[in-house]
C-alpha positions as CSV (number, residue, x, y, z in Angstrom):
1,M,34.0,57.6,12.0
2,A,32.2,59.3,14.8
3,E,30.1,61.3,12.4
4,L,28.4,58.1,11.2
5,R,27.0,57.3,14.7
6,D,23.5,58.3,15.7
7,V,22.3,58.7,12.1
8,R,18.5,58.5,11.8
9,P,17.3,56.2,8.9
10,R,15.2,59.2,7.6
11,D,18.4,61.3,7.3
12,A,20.3,58.5,5.7
13,V,17.5,58.1,3.1
14,A,17.6,61.8,2.4
15,A,21.4,61.7,1.9
16,L,21.0,58.8,-0.6
17,E,18.4,60.8,-2.4
18,R,20.8,63.7,-2.7
19,A,23.3,61.2,-4.2
20,G,20.7,60.4,-6.9
21,G,18.7,57.6,-5.3
22,V,15.0,57.2,-5.5
23,A,13.1,56.3,-2.3
24,R,10.4,53.7,-2.5
25,G,8.2,52.7,0.4
26,S,7.8,49.2,-1.1
27,G,9.8,47.5,1.6
28,R,8.3,44.9,4.0
29,G,6.5,46.5,6.8
30,D,7.9,49.9,7.6
31,H,11.1,49.4,5.6
32,V,12.1,51.8,2.9
33,N,14.0,50.9,-0.3
34,V,16.3,53.4,-2.1
35,K,17.1,52.5,-5.7
36,M,20.5,54.0,-6.5
37,P,21.5,55.2,-10.0
38,D,23.7,52.1,-10.5
39,G,20.6,49.9,-10.0
40,Q,21.5,48.7,-6.5
41,I,18.7,48.8,-3.9
42,V,19.6,49.8,-0.3
43,T,17.0,49.0,2.4
44,F,16.5,50.9,5.7
45,S,14.4,50.2,8.7
46,G,11.5,52.7,9.1
47,C,12.3,53.2,12.8
48,R,12.8,56.8,13.9
49,E,15.5,56.1,16.5
50,P,19.1,56.8,15.4
51,S,21.3,53.8,14.7
52,K,23.9,53.3,17.4
53,I,26.4,51.7,15.1
54,G,26.0,53.9,12.1
55,P,25.2,52.7,8.6
56,P,26.9,49.4,7.8
57,K,29.8,49.7,5.4
58,A,28.0,47.2,3.1
59,M,25.2,49.8,2.7
60,L,27.7,52.5,1.7
61,R,29.5,50.1,-0.7
62,K,26.1,49.1,-2.3
63,A,25.2,52.8,-2.7
64,G,28.6,53.5,-4.3
65,L,29.6,56.1,-1.7
66,S,32.6,56.4,0.6
67,E,32.2,57.3,4.2
68,D,33.4,60.9,3.5
69,E,30.9,61.4,0.7
70,F,28.1,60.1,2.9
71,V,29.0,62.4,5.7
72,R,29.1,65.4,3.2
73,L,25.6,64.4,1.9
74,L,24.3,64.2,5.5
75,Q,25.6,67.7,6.3
76,R,23.8,69.2,3.2
77,R,20.5,69.3,4.9
């Protein structure tokens, strides 16, 4: 999906928080961990540049979201 390209990690973390996740800055270095309601932990780099490949499908699967749900959460800024 073209909508998943150029997503900033900060925006992805905010979208996962809207899905019920809790952000924790306890990752290594500048990484951020988001604990999802199902207990899964999704890790993001703390860099500010957008990802050129979009969020990996494994991250979405771990968060329990489809690509469409993730795009909707991104748009609810």
